[in-house]
Z-matrix of the N, CA and C atoms (Angstrom, degrees):
N
C 1 1.456
C 2 1.533 1 109.30
N 3 1.301 2 115.71 1 137.55
C 4 1.456 3 119.59 2 -179.84
C 5 1.528 4 110.34 3 -76.70
N 6 1.325 5 114.80 4 158.71
C 7 1.451 6 120.17 5 177.13
C 8 1.520 7 109.56 6 -82.29
N 9 1.328 8 115.47 7 149.55
C 10 1.457 9 121.28 8 178.57
C 11 1.519 10 109.45 9 -99.71
N 12 1.324 11 115.38 10 131.40
C 13 1.457 12 121.92 11 -179.62
C 14 1.516 13 108.67 12 -125.34
N 15 1.327 14 115.96 13 132.02
C 16 1.469 15 121.76 14 171.20
C 17 1.518 16 108.10 15 -106.60
N 18 1.316 17 116.34 16 135.36
C 19 1.456 18 122.66 17 170.20
C 20 1.526 19 105.52 18 -110.26
N 21 1.320 20 116.87 19 115.73
C 22 1.464 21 121.26 20 -178.71
C 23 1.526 22 107.29 21 -113.71
N 24 1.327 23 115.02 22 105.05
C 25 1.459 24 121.08 23 -173.78
C 26 1.521 25 107.98 24 -160.23
N 27 1.332 26 117.06 25 134.36
C 28 1.467 27 119.66 26 -179.21
C 29 1.532 28 112.58 27 -86.46
N 30 1.310 29 118.06 28 0.12
C 31 1.465 30 122.89 29 178.98
C 32 1.526 31 109.12 30 -99.90
N 33 1.332 32 116.84 31 112.17
C 34 1.467 33 121.14 32 -176.92
C 35 1.520 34 112.63 33 -61.15
N 36 1.326 35 117.43 34 -37.13
C 37 1.467 36 120.41 35 179.13
C 38 1.531 37 110.14 36 -64.59
N 39 1.312 38 116.11 37 -41.92
C 40 1.462 39 120.18 38 178.33
C 41 1.532 40 111.12 39 -66.42
N 42 1.330 41 117.13 40 -40.11
C 43 1.468 42 120.52 41 175.59
C 44 1.520 43 110.21 42 -57.28
N 45 1.335 44 115.63 43 -48.48
C 46 1.459 45 120.98 44 -178.48
C 47 1.531 46 110.44 45 -61.82
N 48 1.337 47 117.15 46 -46.40
C 49 1.464 48 121.11 47 -178.05
C 50 1.530 49 111.35 48 -62.52
N 51 1.322 50 116.71 49 -41.43
C 52 1.463 51 120.64 50 179.45
C 53 1.524 52 110.59 51 -66.92
N 54 1.323 53 117.18 52 -45.51
C 55 1.466 54 121.29 53 178.13
C 56 1.533 55 110.15 54 -60.55
N 57 1.329 56 116.75 55 -44.73
C 58 1.460 57 121.50 56 -178.99
C 59 1.529 58 110.42 57 -60.58
N 60 1.320 59 116.86 58 -44.09
C 61 1.462 60 121.73 59 178.93
C 62 1.532 61 110.48 60 -60.53
N 63 1.318 62 117.08 61 -42.78
C 64 1.468 63 121.77 62 178.46
C 65 1.525 64 110.34 63 -64.01
N 66 1.332 65 116.56 64 -45.37
C 67 1.467 66 120.66 65 -178.71
C 68 1.525 67 111.81 66 -64.24
N 69 1.315 68 117.24 67 -30.11
C 70 1.466 69 120.95 68 -179.18
C 71 1.525 70 113.18 69 -70.54
N 72 1.329 71 117.67 70 -12.16
C 73 1.465 72 119.81 71 177.96
C 74 1.524 73 111.23 72 -70.50
N 75 1.334 74 116.74 73 -23.98
C 76 1.457 75 120.41 74 -177.24
C 77 1.521 76 112.90 75 78.38
N 78 1.330 77 117.15 76 1.22
C 79 1.457 78 121.39 77 178.78
C 80 1.524 79 109.32 78 -87.01
N 81 1.320 80 115.63 79 164.40
C 82 1.466 81 120.60 80 -175.95
C 83 1.531 82 110.62 81 -92.87
N 84 1.338 83 115.11 82 113.59
C 85 1.454 84 121.11 83 177.78
C 86 1.519 85 109.04 84 -137.11
N 87 1.314 86 115.49 85 148.43
C 88 1.452 87 122.89 86 170.35
C 89 1.520 88 105.67 87 -100.40
N 90 1.341 89 117.48 88 112.53
C 91 1.458 90 121.40 89 -175.01
C 92 1.522 91 109.87 90 -107.66
N 93 1.328 92 115.85 91 127.83
C 94 1.459 93 123.23 92 176.17
C 95 1.518 94 108.22 93 -118.99
N 96 1.325 95 116.44 94 130.27
C 97 1.464 96 119.32 95 177.60
C 98 1.524 97 109.87 96 -105.85
N 99 1.325 98 114.34 97 144.04
C 100 1.460 99 122.14 98 178.66
C 101 1.521 100 107.86 99 -130.54
N 102 1.330 101 116.61 100 132.05
C 103 1.456 102 121.60 101 -176.49
C 104 1.514 103 115.35 102 -86.74
N 105 1.331 104 117.24 103 2.36
C 106 1.467 105 120.71 104 178.35
C 107 1.528 106 108.87 105 -159.74
N 108 1.323 107 115.14 106 162.97
C 109 1.463 108 120.07 107 176.86
C 110 1.526 109 110.62 108 -64.33
N 111 1.341 110 115.74 109 -37.76
C 112 1.473 111 119.77 110 178.66
C 113 1.523 112 110.89 111 -61.66
N 114 1.328 113 116.13 112 -44.07
C 115 1.465 114 119.92 113 178.30
C 116 1.531 115 110.48 114 -63.92
N 117 1.326 116 116.46 115 -38.02
C 118 1.464 117 120.38 116 177.25
C 119 1.518 118 112.06 117 -61.34
N 120 1.336 119 116.84 118 -42.43
C 121 1.469 120 120.07 119 177.38
C 122 1.515 121 111.52 120 -65.49
N 123 1.336 122 116.71 121 -40.31
C 124 1.464 123 120.57 122 177.26
C 125 1.520 124 110.85 123 -61.06
N 126 1.332 125 116.18 124 -43.44
C 127 1.478 126 120.15 125 179.78
C 128 1.526 127 110.37 126 -65.83
N 129 1.325 128 117.06 127 -38.21
C 130 1.470 129 119.83 128 176.90
C 131 1.529 130 110.06 129 -61.32
N 132 1.322 131 116.74 130 -45.07
C 133 1.469 132 121.09 131 179.23
C 134 1.526 133 110.47 132 -61.95
N 135 1.317 134 116.33 133 -41.66
C 136 1.468 135 120.77 134 178.43
C 137 1.523 136 110.62 135 -62.73
N 138 1.328 137 117.23 136 -43.51
C 139 1.471 138 120.40 137 179.54
C 140 1.524 139 110.95 138 -63.28
N 141 1.333 140 116.86 139 -39.88
C 142 1.460 141 119.78 140 178.35
C 143 1.526 142 109.79 141 -62.90
N 144 1.325 143 117.06 142 -44.03
C 145 1.468 144 120.95 143 179.25
C 146 1.525 145 112.21 144 -65.17
N 147 1.336 146 116.62 145 -46.43
C 148 1.462 147 120.54 146 -174.23
C 149 1.522 148 114.35 147 -82.07
N 150 1.329 149 117.33 148 -37.98
C 151 1.466 150 120.90 149 -172.72
C 152 1.525 151 113.67 150 -116.72
N 153 1.321 152 117.52 151 -7.80
C 154 1.452 153 120.72 152 179.80
C 155 1.520 154 113.65 153 70.07
N 156 1.330 155 115.65 154 25.58
C 157 1.459 156 119.15 155 -179.22
C 158 1.519 157 110.41 156 -158.44
N 159 1.328 158 114.70 157 168.43
C 160 1.458 159 122.59 158 173.92
C 161 1.525 160 108.25 159 -100.39
N 162 1.332 161 117.60 160 166.65
C 163 1.469 162 118.16 161 176.66
C 164 1.530 163 110.31 162 -63.79
N 165 1.318 164 116.38 163 160.76
C 166 1.465 165 120.58 164 -179.55
C 167 1.530 166 112.05 165 -74.93
N 168 1.337 167 115.43 166 -39.46
C 169 1.459 168 121.37 167 -175.38
C 170 1.527 169 108.96 168 -135.93
N 171 1.328 170 116.08 169 141.10
C 172 1.466 171 121.50 170 173.16
C 173 1.522 172 108.26 171 -126.71
N 174 1.321 173 115.70 172 127.51
C 175 1.462 174 121.73 173 168.93
C 176 1.517 175 105.58 174 -98.51
N 177 1.328 176 116.97 175 119.32
C 178 1.456 177 122.40 176 -168.86
C 179 1.522 178 112.14 177 -123.10
N 180 1.327 179 115.57 178 124.82
C 181 1.452 180 121.40 179 171.03
C 182 1.526 181 107.56 180 -79.35
N 183 1.314 182 117.45 181 144.88
C 184 1.464 183 120.26 182 178.71
C 185 1.518 184 112.72 183 -89.39
N 186 1.331 185 116.70 184 -37.09
C 187 1.462 186 121.25 185 -174.25
C 188 1.523 187 109.04 186 -98.02
N 189 1.329 188 115.46 187 103.35
C 190 1.463 189 121.01 188 178.58
C 191 1.523 190 108.13 189 -136.61
N 192 1.316 191 116.17 190 177.87
C 193 1.462 192 123.57 191 -175.69
C 194 1.513 193 115.80 192 -53.59
N 195 1.303 194 116.32 193 -115.35
C 196 1.469 195 121.09 194 -172.37
C 197 1.517 196 112.98 195 -67.81
N 198 1.312 197 116.80 196 -38.99
C 199 1.463 198 120.96 197 178.62
C 200 1.525 199 107.38 198 -116.18
N 201 1.338 200 116.92 199 125.69
C 202 1.459 201 119.03 200 -179.93
C 203 1.530 202 110.96 201 -92.29
N 204 1.317 203 115.60 202 -179.53
C 205 1.455 204 120.69 203 -178.15
C 206 1.519 205 113.88 204 -63.09
N 207 1.333 206 116.54 205 -34.89
C 208 1.462 207 119.63 206 178.45
C 209 1.527 208 110.74 207 -65.47
N 210 1.337 209 117.04 208 -41.63
C 211 1.469 210 120.97 209 177.01
C 212 1.530 211 110.23 210 -63.29
N 213 1.325 212 116.44 211 -40.73
C 214 1.466 213 120.77 212 177.30
C 215 1.528 214 110.11 213 -55.71
N 216 1.333 215 116.01 214 -47.40
C 217 1.470 216 120.02 215 -178.86
C 218 1.519 217 111.66 216 -62.84
N 219 1.332 218 117.53 217 -37.68
C 220 1.471 219 120.81 218 177.04
C 221 1.528 220 110.46 219 -61.69
N 222 1.336 221 116.73 220 -44.65
C 223 1.461 222 121.07 221 -179.60
C 224 1.539 223 111.77 222 -69.44
N 225 1.318 224 116.86 223 -29.78
C 226 1.469 225 120.88 224 -179.58
C 227 1.531 226 111.30 225 -67.44
N 228 1.332 227 116.38 226 -21.58
C 229 1.474 228 121.41 227 -177.94
C 230 1.533 229 113.05 228 -60.39
N 231 1.330 230 117.77 229 -19.70
C 232 1.473 231 119.13 230 179.98
C 233 1.529 232 111.46 231 -61.69
N 234 1.333 233 116.99 232 -18.78
C 235 1.465 234 120.72 233 -178.14
C 236 1.532 235 112.87 234 -93.33
N 237 1.346 236 116.77 235 -8.88
C 238 1.465 237 119.48 236 -178.89
C 239 1.523 238 110.51 237 -60.67
N 240 1.323 239 114.66 238 137.23
C 241 1.454 240 120.44 239 178.55
C 242 1.518 241 113.80 240 83.01
N 243 1.326 242 117.31 241 -16.01
C 244 1.458 243 121.38 242 180.00
C 245 1.522 244 111.85 243 -104.42
N 246 1.331 245 115.90 244 -31.58
C 247 1.462 246 122.32 245 -177.14
C 248 1.520 247 109.05 246 -137.46
N 249 1.320 248 115.70 247 157.90
C 250 1.452 249 119.78 248 173.03
C 251 1.522 250 107.65 249 -67.34
N 252 1.311 251 115.88 250 122.99
C 253 1.462 252 120.49 251 -178.12
C 254 1.526 253 110.24 252 -75.66
N 255 1.323 254 116.08 253 143.77
C 256 1.464 255 119.09 254 178.28
C 257 1.526 256 111.15 255 -71.45
N 258 1.310 257 115.64 256 156.38
C 259 1.454 258 120.33 257 169.83
C 260 1.527 259 105.79 258 -79.70
N 261 1.322 260 116.54 259 121.67
C 262 1.462 261 121.33 260 -177.19
C 263 1.521 262 109.09 261 -104.85
N 264 1.323 263 114.55 262 128.52
C 265 1.466 264 121.62 263 176.39
C 266 1.514 265 107.89 264 -118.95
N 267 1.317 266 115.90 265 121.33
C 268 1.451 267 121.76 266 179.73
C 269 1.522 268 108.50 267 -79.64
N 270 1.331 269 115.23 268 133.25
C 271 1.462 270 122.51 269 172.27
C 272 1.513 271 107.02 270 -114.99
N 273 1.323 272 116.84 271 123.55
C 274 1.450 273 119.39 272 -177.84
C 275 1.515 274 110.93 273 -135.32
N 276 1.322 275 115.93 274 142.91
C 277 1.458 276 120.55 275 176.43
C 278 1.519 277 110.95 276 -95.29
N 279 1.319 278 116.87 277 -3.11
C 280 1.457 279 121.15 278 179.54
C 281 1.514 280 110.01 279 -114.03
N 282 1.296 281 116.21 280 131.63
C 283 1.454 282 120.29 281 175.77
C 284 1.528 283 106.54 282 -85.44
N 285 1.303 284 115.55 283 101.63
C 286 1.450 285 121.81 284 -177.26
C 287 1.529 286 107.63 285 -125.12
N 288 1.314 287 117.30 286 107.72
C 289 1.461 288 120.47 287 -175.87
C 290 1.528 289 111.65 288 -62.20
N 291 1.344 290 116.94 289 -31.44
C 292 1.466 291 120.71 290 178.39
C 293 1.533 292 110.31 291 -64.36
N 294 1.353 293 116.22 292 -45.46
C 295 1.469 294 119.82 293 177.96
C 296 1.525 295 111.09 294 -65.76
N 297 1.325 296 117.02 295 -40.57
C 298 1.473 297 120.02 296 178.21
C 299 1.530 298 110.79 297 -60.05
N 300 1.312 299 116.91 298 -44.17
C 301 1.464 300 121.09 299 -179.84
C 302 1.529 301 110.49 300 -65.68
N 303 1.322 302 116.40 301 -43.29
C 304 1.473 303 121.42 302 177.94
C 305 1.532 304 110.15 303 -61.51
N 306 1.329 305 116.59 304 -41.57
C 307 1.466 306 120.98 305 179.19
C 308 1.525 307 110.80 306 -65.76
N 309 1.320 308 115.78 307 -41.62
C 310 1.464 309 121.07 308 -179.21
C 311 1.524 310 111.05 309 -61.79
N 312 1.322 311 116.99 310 -33.60
C 313 1.459 312 121.22 311 -178.06
C 314 1.528 313 113.65 312 -91.49
N 315 1.322 314 117.20 313 -0.91
C 316 1.463 315 121.15 314 179.98
C 317 1.532 316 108.67 315 -92.45
N 318 1.336 317 118.16 316 117.69
C 319 1.468 318 120.54 317 -175.30
C 320 1.537 319 114.37 318 -64.92
N 321 1.322 320 117.89 319 -19.29
C 322 1.464 321 120.62 320 -179.81
C 323 1.531 322 111.34 321 -78.68
N 324 1.328 323 116.62 322 -26.69
C 325 1.463 324 121.00 323 -174.91
C 326 1.529 325 110.57 324 -86.90
N 327 1.328 326 114.89 325 122.08
C 328 1.463 327 121.09 326 -178.07
C 329 1.527 328 112.48 327 -89.50
N 330 1.347 329 117.44 328 -18.69
C 331 1.452 330 119.91 329 -179.23
C 332 1.512 331 111.60 330 -173.64
N 333 1.346 332 115.75 331 165.72
C 334 1.458 333 122.62 332 -177.46
C 335 1.522 334 107.06 333 -137.25
N 336 1.325 335 116.83 334 120.27
C 337 1.458 336 121.68 335 -177.74
C 338 1.520 337 110.81 336 -126.79
N 339 1.327 338 115.11 337 148.51
C 340 1.455 339 120.91 338 173.07
C 341 1.522 340 109.32 339 -78.69
N 342 1.341 341 115.22 340 149.12
C 343 1.467 342 120.59 341 174.07
C 344 1.517 343 108.57 342 -82.06
N 345 1.289 344 119.14 343 149.20
C 346 1.462 345 126.64 344 -8.34
C 347 1.532 346 110.41 345 -75.51
N 348 1.304 347 115.77 346 156.35
C 349 1.453 348 121.78 347 179.61
C 350 1.531 349 109.52 348 -63.48
N 351 1.310 350 116.16 349 126.07
C 352 1.459 351 121.40 350 -179.47
C 353 1.524 352 110.26 351 -94.14
N 354 1.315 353 116.06 352 151.93
C 355 1.460 354 121.53 353 -179.14
C 356 1.528 355 111.34 354 -59.07
N 357 1.331 356 117.91 355 -37.68
C 358 1.468 357 120.40 356 179.56
C 359 1.528 358 111.20 357 -62.98
N 360 1.330 359 117.01 358 -38.92
C 361 1.464 360 120.12 359 176.82
C 362 1.515 361 111.46 360 -68.92
N 363 1.315 362 116.12 361 -38.61
C 364 1.464 363 120.49 362 178.74
C 365 1.528 364 110.45 363 -63.35
N 366 1.317 365 117.18 364 -38.41
C 367 1.466 366 120.45 365 176.71
C 368 1.524 367 110.67 366 -60.76
N 369 1.333 368 117.74 367 -37.84
C 370 1.468 369 121.48 368 176.86
C 371 1.526 370 110.75 369 -63.80
N 372 1.326 371 115.50 370 -40.88
C 373 1.471 372 120.67 371 179.93
C 374 1.531 373 110.08 372 -60.51
N 375 1.315 374 117.07 373 -48.28
C 376 1.448 375 120.00 374 -174.25
C 377 1.520 376 112.00 375 -74.07
N 378 1.316 377 118.13 376 -25.44
C 379 1.474 378 119.78 377 173.84
C 380 1.521 379 109.58 378 -68.93
N 381 1.348 380 116.96 379 -39.41
C 382 1.468 381 121.04 380 178.41
C 383 1.526 382 111.29 381 -69.16
N 384 1.339 383 116.23 382 -34.91
C 385 1.470 384 120.82 383 -175.01
C 386 1.510 385 112.17 384 -74.76
N 387 1.322 386 117.27 385 -23.68
C 388 1.478 387 118.57 386 -176.57
C 389 1.507 388 112.95 387 -85.91
C-alpha cells in the first residue's frame, strides 16, 4: 500500500512544486493537496471517517490565510492518542529563526524545510518515514 501525503499550502505554485518533487522520486504515494489549513483539517476528518486513519506525512505551510499552520497543528491534537499521528514537515518561504525554534521544540513536527522542497530534503523525509 502506498503512503498518503497531504500538502497543505495556500500557494498553488508551491503545491505544484512540492507535488512534482514527490512524483519525481518514482515511489508510490497518494498525494492530496489542500489550499488552506481549514481544508486540511476537513480532509483529515474525512480520512478518519472513511479510512480510520490520518495521512502518513503532511507538508505544512505556516503562513496561510485565516488559519495558519500553527493553528492547524493545535486542531490536529484532537487525534492524539486515538490515531497514529502523521509526520509533519513544515515548508516555509520565510527564514524565521523564531518559527524554526518553535518547530524544533514541537514534538509533532518532524522537520522544517525552506521552499521550494528540494530532492535532498525529500530523501531525508522518506528515510525517516520508512
